[in-house]
C-alpha positions as CSV (number, residue, x, y, z in Angstrom):
1,X,0.1,0.0,-0.2
2,X,1.0,3.6,-1.1
3,X,1.3,5.1,2.7
4,X,1.3,8.9,1.4
5,X,-2.3,7.9,-0.6
6,X,-3.3,6.7,2.8
7,X,-2.6,9.5,4.7
8,X,-4.0,12.5,2.3
9,X,-7.2,10.4,2.5
10,X,-7.4,10.5,6.4
11,X,-6.4,14.1,6.4
12,X,-9.8,14.8,3.9
13,X,-11.5,12.8,6.4
14,X,-12.0,9.5,4.3
15,X,-13.4,7.0,6.6
16,X,-11.2,3.8,7.6
17,X,-13.8,1.4,5.8
18,X,-13.7,3.4,2.3
19,X,-10.2,3.4,2.7
20,X,-9.5,0.0,2.8
21,X,-12.4,-0.3,0.2
22,X,-10.7,2.3,-2.3
23,X,-7.2,0.1,-1.9
24,X,-8.6,-2.8,-2.7
25,X,-10.6,-1.5,-5.8
26,X,-7.3,0.2,-7.6
27,X,-4.6,-2.3,-5.9
28,X,-4.1,-3.4,-9.7
29,X,-4.3,0.2,-11.4
30,X,-3.3,2.4,-8.8
31,X,-3.6,5.9,-10.4
32,X,-4.7,9.3,-8.7
33,X,-7.3,9.1,-11.2
34,X,-9.0,5.6,-10.3
35,X,-8.5,6.8,-6.8
36,X,-10.4,10.0,-7.7
37,X,-13.3,7.7,-9.0
38,X,-13.4,5.8,-6.6
39,X,-14.3,8.7,-3.7
40,X,-16.4,10.0,-6.1
41,X,-18.6,6.7,-6.3
42,X,-19.0,7.0,-2.3
43,X,-19.9,10.2,-2.3
44,X,-16.7,12.2,-1.3
45,X,-15.1,15.2,-3.5
46,X,-11.7,14.3,-5.9
47,X,-8.7,15.0,-3.7
48,X,-6.0,14.0,-6.1
49,X,-6.8,15.3,-9.6
50,X,-8.3,18.4,-11.0
51,X,-11.3,18.9,-13.3
52,X,-10.2,22.3,-15.2
53,X,-13.6,22.0,-17.8
54,X,-15.9,22.3,-14.1
55,X,-13.6,25.7,-14.1
56,X,-15.0,27.0,-17.6
57,X,-18.3,26.8,-15.4
58,X,-17.3,30.3,-12.9
59,X,-17.1,33.6,-14.0
60,X,-13.6,34.8,-12.9
61,X,-15.4,38.6,-13.2
62,X,-13.3,40.7,-10.8
63,X,-11.8,44.1,-10.7
64,X,-8.8,43.3,-11.7
65,X,-7.3,44.8,-15.0
66,X,-3.8,44.8,-16.3
67,X,-3.5,48.2,-17.0
68,X,-5.2,49.6,-14.2
69,X,-2.9,52.1,-12.7
70,X,-4.9,52.6,-9.1
71,X,-4.8,55.5,-7.3
72,X,-1.2,55.9,-6.3
73,X,1.2,59.4,-6.6
74,X,4.2,58.6,-8.4
75,X,7.0,59.6,-6.0
76,X,10.2,61.3,-7.8
């Protein structure tokens, strides 16, 4: 077993029972993607991978403008 993976699962409040189940299911195909698939099946959020397609659903409309100079006075 990969102790770093088990540590991460415990740190993210995955129950011991589910950790055993997940590790048993992915023992022959141990990848971060497969672990996250099993987590999602059990109702947990992904821990090891990020689905960048989901970020397209967010509107990052903030007030940042690269040309915005602000209200700063120039110092000579």
